[in-house]
Structure formats: structure tokens, C-alpha cells
N, C-alpha and C positions, 0 to 999 in steps of 0.2 A: 143492514149489512148482511144478515143471514139470508135474506131473499136474493141479494146479489150473488152471494156465494152458491146458493142452491141453483140459481139460473145458470151460472157459469159451469157448474158440474153437469147439469143436464145437457147443456150445449156441447160440452166436451165428450159426453157419452154418445150423443147423436153423431157427432162429426169424427169420431174415432174411426180410423180406416178399417174396413173389413177386408176379407181375403180377395174380393173382386177388385179388378182394376178399373180406374176411371176410363170412360169411353167418350170420344169426341165424334160428333156427326155433323155433316153439312148437307144442305139440300135446298130445294125450291118449293114454293107453294102457290096455290091459287086461292083467292079469297072472294067471298061474297058478303057484303055488308048491307044491313037493312036500310041505310041511308046513302052510303057512298058507292053502291053497286059493286062492280068487279075490280079486283086488284091482283097484283102479282107480288111475290116477295121472296126473300132469302131467309133461311132459318139455320141456326146453329144450336146444337144440343151438347150438353156435357153431363154425363152420368157421374154423380159424386161417389167417391170411394168411401162410403160411410156404412154404418150398420143398418141404416134405414135406406130403402130404395128410392132415392131422391134424384131428380134430374133438373138441370137448369135449361130453360129454353129461351133463346133470344131470337127476335125477328125484326126485319125491316120490311114494311109493306107499302107499296105505292098503288093508290086507287085511281080509277078513271070514272069519277062521278059524272052523271049526265045532268046538264044544266037546263037544256031546253030553250035557251035564249041565245041568239046569235051575238057575236062580239063580246061574249063574256067567257072568260077562262076561269075554271075552278080547279085548284090543285089540292090534293089531300094525301098525306102520308103519315105513317106512325111507326114508332119504335116500341117494342114490347120486351120486357125482361120478366120472366116467370120462373117459379119453382113449382115442380109437381111431384106428387107421390105416385110411384108406380105400384099399383095393386098387385100383390103376389097372387098369381093364378096358376093352375096346374098346366094350362096350355103353353106350349113352347112357341106358339104362333102369334097369339093375341096378347098385348100388354096394355090394359086400360090404365088411365091416369086421370088425376084431378089435382088442381092447385090454384094458385093465386099469383099475382105479380103486379107490376107497374106498367102503365101505358102512357106514352108521350105522343100526343096527336097534334098535327100542324095542318091548318087549312089556309089557303089564300085565294082571293078573288081579284081578278083584274078585268078591266073593260076599257076599250078605246071609244066606245059609244058615249060614255059618261065622263068626258074630259079626263081621260087617262086615270080612272079610278083604280086604286090598288089598296086592298085591305088584307091583313093577315092576322092570325091568332094561333096561339099554341097553348095547350093545357095538359096537365098531368092527371092521371086517373088510376083507378084500380081495376085489375082484370080478375075475373073468376072464370076458370076454364076446365074443360074435361074433354077427353077423347080417348083414342086407342091407336096404337101403332101395331103393325103387322110384320113379323119377321118372315120374309120370303126369300132369304138367301143373302145376296150381296147388297141389298138395299131394304129400307123399311118404309113402306107407304104408311100414311097416317090420315086420320080424320079428326077434326076438333071443332068444338063450339066454344066461343069466347064471348063473355058478356063484359062489356066495358062500362064501369061506373065512374062518371067523371071522364075527363080526357075526351076520347072519341065518342062516348055514349052510344055505342053500337051493339048489335048482335052480329058477330062475325062467324061465318062458316068457313073453315079452312081445310084444304086437303093438299097433300103433296107427298114427297118422298125424301128420306134422309139416307145418306151413304156414310157408313163408318169411315173415319179418317185415322190413320196411324194404326198402331197395334198394341 
């Protein structure tokens, strides 16, 4: 019981609102995966109003894997939900971050060559990620490396830009 109470107190301290306001951002990204080639995606960010500099990053990515076989269609997409720690640095321009999260990956293969073959699979996995965003005024470009353990089982390089929403 005391461990539960201690954990609840620590969580309350971490999530206690700080003077900073929460910030919402939306944007787009380009991806390159070591197995699934190029992809495009949308990204949303939410900076938590807590004493710790934490941000939630959610994304949907659609990839265009090359199959190399005619009459075979391969479709691959994933949804990611991550939480990152924004490292405090003296620079007002660069904001490095690192974190973890969940990955939901879906792949499907279809072919008319093999009697209308259609196979699909979905898996959940863990993300470990790190990157940096750059404050250049009205938008924030970013670059990120994400390692997927389970789920997509990929190394993904991502770059794009986020635009702050609301005020």
C-alpha cells in the first residue's frame, strides 16, 4: 500500500501544472525506413503543462515499400504514440528530446497473380526515439530517429515541420 501511495505522490508532483501553458502543434513529415522505404505522415504534438518538460507526439505514417514483383501490392502503415523529455538547453533555437512510446504497425499483401491472394497482419511494439526540433519562428522543423522494437521492427528516420496551433 505504501508503494502505491508513494507512486501516486510522485505522479502528482510530475503532473502538477507549471507556469508554462500547454502547446499544441500539427504538421507533416517524411520518413525513411530500413525495410519499408519512403513514407509520408502527419504529426501532432502536445507539450504537457507540468513541472517536467514533457511532450506527447502522435503520428500516422503511410509507407510506399518497393516489392520488385509485378502483380503484387504491398501496403504498410503505422500509428505511433510517444512521450518525450525535452532536454533543457541554453539555446533558444535547438530543443533536443528523447523518449519512448507505442507503435501499431499494419501490413497487407495482395496479388491477382496467385488466385486473388490477400494477407494482412497487425502488431504492437515499443518505440525508442530521439531527435531535435528547431525554433525558427512560425514553425518548428525537426529531425528524429525512431527504433521500433516489435510492431514495425524498423529504424525510421523522420523529418518535417510542426506549426503551433491556438494560443
